C-alpha positions as CSV (number, residue, x, y, z in Angstrom):
1,X,0.0,0.0,0.0
2,X,1.4,3.4,-1.0
3,X,0.2,4.9,2.2
4,X,2.2,2.5,4.5
5,X,5.3,2.9,2.3
6,X,4.9,6.7,2.6
7,X,4.6,6.4,6.3
8,X,7.9,4.4,6.5
9,X,9.5,7.1,4.3
10,X,8.3,9.7,6.8
11,X,9.9,7.8,9.6
12,X,6.8,6.5,11.3
13,X,7.8,3.7,13.7
14,X,7.0,0.2,12.6
15,X,4.7,-0.5,15.6
16,X,2.5,2.5,14.6
17,X,2.1,1.7,10.9
18,X,-0.9,-0.5,11.5
19,X,-2.7,2.1,13.5
20,X,-2.2,4.8,10.9
21,X,-3.6,2.4,8.2
22,X,-6.6,1.5,10.4
23,X,-7.5,5.1,11.1
24,X,-7.6,6.0,7.3
25,X,-9.5,2.8,6.6
26,X,-12.1,3.8,9.3
27,X,-12.6,7.2,7.6
28,X,-13.0,5.6,4.2
29,X,-15.5,3.0,5.6
30,X,-17.5,5.8,7.1
31,X,-17.9,7.3,3.6
32,X,-18.0,4.2,1.3
33,X,-19.6,6.1,-1.6
34,X,-16.7,8.7,-1.7
35,X,-13.3,7.9,-3.3
36,X,-10.4,8.8,-1.0
37,X,-9.3,11.5,-3.4
38,X,-12.7,13.1,-3.5
39,X,-13.1,13.4,0.3
40,X,-14.0,17.0,1.4
41,X,-13.2,18.7,4.7
42,X,-16.9,18.3,5.6
43,X,-16.6,14.5,5.2
44,X,-13.6,14.5,7.5
45,X,-15.2,16.8,10.1
46,X,-18.4,14.6,10.0
47,X,-16.3,11.5,10.8
48,X,-14.2,13.2,13.5
49,X,-17.5,14.2,15.2
50,X,-18.2,10.4,15.6
51,X,-15.0,9.8,17.5
52,X,-15.4,10.1,21.2
53,X,-11.9,10.0,22.7
54,X,-9.5,12.9,22.2
55,X,-6.6,10.6,21.8
56,X,-8.3,8.7,18.9
57,X,-9.1,12.1,17.3
58,X,-5.5,13.2,17.6
59,X,-4.3,9.9,16.0
60,X,-6.9,10.3,13.3
61,X,-5.9,13.9,12.5
62,X,-2.2,12.9,12.3
63,X,-3.0,9.9,10.1
64,X,-5.1,12.0,7.7
65,X,-2.5,14.7,7.6
66,X,0.1,12.2,6.6
67,X,-2.3,10.6,4.2
68,X,-2.8,13.9,2.5
69,X,0.9,14.6,2.2
70,X,1.6,11.1,0.9
71,X,-1.3,11.3,-1.6
72,X,-0.1,14.7,-2.8
73,X,3.5,13.4,-3.3
74,X,2.2,10.3,-5.1
75,X,0.1,12.3,-7.4
76,X,3.0,14.6,-8.2
77,X,5.1,11.6,-9.1
78,X,2.4,10.1,-11.3
79,X,1.8,13.4,-13.1
80,X,5.4,13.7,-14.0
81,X,5.7,10.2,-15.6
């Protein structure tokens, strides 16, 4: 998965990789009709409102921030090939 490879490149510890992947998968499962690249900030805010614990929200925000950065980097590479 490009996301996990990107996380490794960013220096995320191996023991945390699965949690990052799970957080992004949870968001995508919450919006099954929306492609990952088509998610809007309102979709993300809607999902974050369903998360009760602040620690889980913090983890989710970090996972999504990294997901966005990795996605942007990947798109840039694809566009230039």
